[in-house]
BALOBA-1460 file (C-alpha; in Angstrom, 3 decimals):
// residues 97
<rec num="1" residu="m" x="109.098" y="-137.906" z="-99.812"/>
<rec num="2" residu="i" x="112.780" y="-137.894" z="-98.924"/>
<rec num="3" residu="l" x="113.611" y="-139.519" z="-102.273"/>
<rec num="4" residu="i" x="111.713" y="-136.789" z="-104.092"/>
<rec num="5" residu="g" x="113.617" y="-134.136" z="-102.111"/>
<rec num="6" residu="f" x="116.931" y="-135.713" z="-102.989"/>
<rec num="7" residu="t" x="115.827" y="-135.705" z="-106.630"/>
<rec num="8" residu="w" x="115.479" y="-131.915" z="-106.419"/>
<rec num="9" residu="i" x="119.031" y="-131.707" z="-105.105"/>
<rec num="10" residu="f" x="120.432" y="-133.973" z="-107.825"/>
<rec num="11" residu="v" x="118.615" y="-132.011" z="-110.546"/>
<rec num="12" residu="a" x="119.995" y="-128.750" z="-109.130"/>
<rec num="13" residu="l" x="123.539" y="-130.159" z="-109.027"/>
<rec num="14" residu="a" x="123.243" y="-131.358" z="-112.615"/>
<rec num="15" residu="a" x="122.055" y="-127.904" z="-113.668"/>
<rec num="16" residu="g" x="125.039" y="-126.342" z="-111.913"/>
<rec num="17" residu="f" x="127.453" y="-128.608" z="-113.759"/>
<rec num="18" residu="l" x="125.743" y="-128.082" z="-117.132"/>
<rec num="19" residu="a" x="125.258" y="-124.324" z="-116.808"/>
<rec num="20" residu="t" x="128.399" y="-123.193" z="-118.612"/>
<rec num="21" residu="s" x="128.263" y="-125.865" z="-121.295"/>
<rec num="22" residu="a" x="124.604" y="-125.175" z="-122.118"/>
<rec num="23" residu="m" x="125.235" y="-121.446" z="-122.294"/>
<rec num="24" residu="p" x="128.637" y="-120.909" z="-123.969"/>
<rec num="25" residu="g" x="130.265" y="-117.571" z="-123.516"/>
<rec num="26" residu="r" x="128.870" y="-117.103" z="-120.023"/>
<rec num="27" residu="t" x="130.840" y="-117.567" z="-116.830"/>
<rec num="28" residu="w" x="129.626" y="-119.787" z="-114.024"/>
<rec num="29" residu="d" x="129.326" y="-116.737" z="-111.769"/>
<rec num="30" residu="h" x="126.805" y="-115.287" z="-114.204"/>
<rec num="31" residu="v" x="124.614" y="-118.319" z="-114.913"/>
<rec num="32" residu="g" x="125.417" y="-121.022" z="-112.336"/>
<rec num="33" residu="p" x="123.518" y="-119.943" z="-109.227"/>
<rec num="34" residu="l" x="120.422" y="-118.942" z="-111.145"/>
<rec num="35" residu="a" x="120.484" y="-122.186" z="-113.128"/>
<rec num="36" residu="i" x="120.552" y="-124.128" z="-109.862"/>
<rec num="37" residu="m" x="117.652" y="-122.104" z="-108.464"/>
<rec num="38" residu="v" x="115.556" y="-122.398" z="-111.616"/>
<rec num="39" residu="a" x="116.118" y="-126.152" z="-111.940"/>
<rec num="40" residu="s" x="115.316" y="-126.900" z="-108.296"/>
<rec num="41" residu="t" x="112.179" y="-124.750" z="-108.428"/>
<rec num="42" residu="g" x="111.053" y="-126.534" z="-111.598"/>
<rec num="43" residu="a" x="111.691" y="-129.888" z="-109.921"/>
<rec num="44" residu="f" x="109.618" y="-128.819" z="-106.934"/>
<rec num="45" residu="f" x="106.669" y="-127.752" z="-109.058"/>
<rec num="46" residu="g" x="106.920" y="-130.948" z="-111.089"/>
<rec num="47" residu="s" x="106.600" y="-133.039" z="-107.946"/>
<rec num="48" residu="v" x="103.695" y="-130.931" z="-106.694"/>
<rec num="49" residu="l" x="101.938" y="-131.537" z="-110.009"/>
<rec num="50" residu="a" x="102.494" y="-135.278" z="-109.655"/>
<rec num="51" residu="y" x="101.096" y="-135.203" z="-106.134"/>
<rec num="52" residu="f" x="97.914" y="-133.467" z="-107.257"/>
<rec num="53" residu="l" x="97.506" y="-135.724" z="-110.290"/>
<rec num="54" residu="f" x="98.005" y="-139.039" z="-108.493"/>
<rec num="55" residu="t" x="96.416" y="-138.389" z="-105.092"/>
<rec num="56" residu="p" x="92.634" y="-138.856" z="-104.971"/>
<rec num="57" residu="p" x="90.707" y="-135.603" z="-104.551"/>
<rec num="58" residu="g" x="89.838" y="-134.637" z="-101.006"/>
<rec num="59" residu="r" x="92.455" y="-136.908" z="-99.437"/>
<rec num="60" residu="f" x="95.562" y="-135.585" z="-97.806"/>
<rec num="61" residu="e" x="98.041" y="-138.369" z="-97.314"/>
<rec num="62" residu="d" x="101.727" y="-139.071" z="-97.358"/>
<rec num="63" residu="p" x="102.992" y="-138.118" z="-100.825"/>
<rec num="64" residu="s" x="105.407" y="-141.029" z="-100.818"/>
<rec num="65" residu="s" x="102.656" y="-143.641" z="-100.892"/>
<rec num="66" residu="p" x="100.555" y="-142.958" z="-104.008"/>
<rec num="67" residu="a" x="102.928" y="-141.134" z="-106.286"/>
<rec num="68" residu="i" x="106.574" y="-141.831" z="-105.478"/>
<rec num="69" residu="g" x="107.553" y="-142.950" z="-108.987"/>
<rec num="70" residu="a" x="105.563" y="-140.219" z="-110.655"/>
<rec num="71" residu="g" x="106.937" y="-137.655" z="-108.196"/>
<rec num="72" residu="v" x="110.519" y="-138.536" z="-109.025"/>
<rec num="73" residu="l" x="109.808" y="-138.595" z="-112.774"/>
<rec num="74" residu="f" x="107.923" y="-135.297" z="-112.739"/>
<rec num="75" residu="s" x="110.675" y="-133.744" z="-110.593"/>
<rec num="76" residu="i" x="113.284" y="-134.652" z="-113.177"/>
<rec num="77" residu="l" x="111.140" y="-133.483" z="-116.074"/>
<rec num="78" residu="g" x="110.182" y="-130.236" z="-114.319"/>
<rec num="79" residu="g" x="113.784" y="-129.455" z="-113.431"/>
<rec num="80" residu="l" x="115.093" y="-130.217" z="-116.893"/>
<rec num="81" residu="g" x="112.273" y="-128.257" z="-118.506"/>
<rec num="82" residu="a" x="112.893" y="-125.200" z="-116.332"/>
<rec num="83" residu="f" x="116.649" y="-125.414" z="-116.920"/>
<rec num="84" residu="g" x="116.091" y="-125.772" z="-120.666"/>
<rec num="85" residu="a" x="113.847" y="-122.718" z="-120.719"/>
<rec num="86" residu="y" x="116.433" y="-120.724" z="-118.775"/>
<rec num="87" residu="a" x="119.257" y="-121.857" z="-121.060"/>
<rec num="88" residu="f" x="117.206" y="-120.972" z="-124.135"/>
<rec num="89" residu="s" x="116.486" y="-117.526" z="-122.712"/>
<rec num="90" residu="e" x="120.145" y="-116.895" z="-121.872"/>
<rec num="91" residu="r" x="121.333" y="-118.046" z="-125.287"/>
<rec num="92" residu="r" x="118.762" y="-115.849" z="-126.999"/>
<rec num="93" residu="q" x="119.863" y="-112.833" z="-124.953"/>
<rec num="94" residu="s" x="123.521" y="-113.458" z="-125.742"/>
<rec num="95" residu="t" x="122.907" y="-113.648" z="-129.500"/>
<rec num="96" residu="s" x="120.712" y="-110.550" z="-129.640"/>
<rec num="97" residu="a" x="123.078" y="-108.341" z="-127.629"/>
């Protein structure tokens, strides 16, 4: 579970570094903190989805045992997907305004 938590942190840091390059014309003060929050929340929900998909129904056990690889993978995909959706929304708002 600690590895999955660190994955959330690494995804959030990557989103913070990529925020201004993915959304040109915006300053880091405008998009950086929200990009970090969106990416880490997406990573969290990705890992929760992996836990529910790979843990047998009715059993509550340590999430690191049945789904550690899937949890890390889904965390990365969830974080990148949420960050991509946020970047797309910001770019669309900047072109329409």
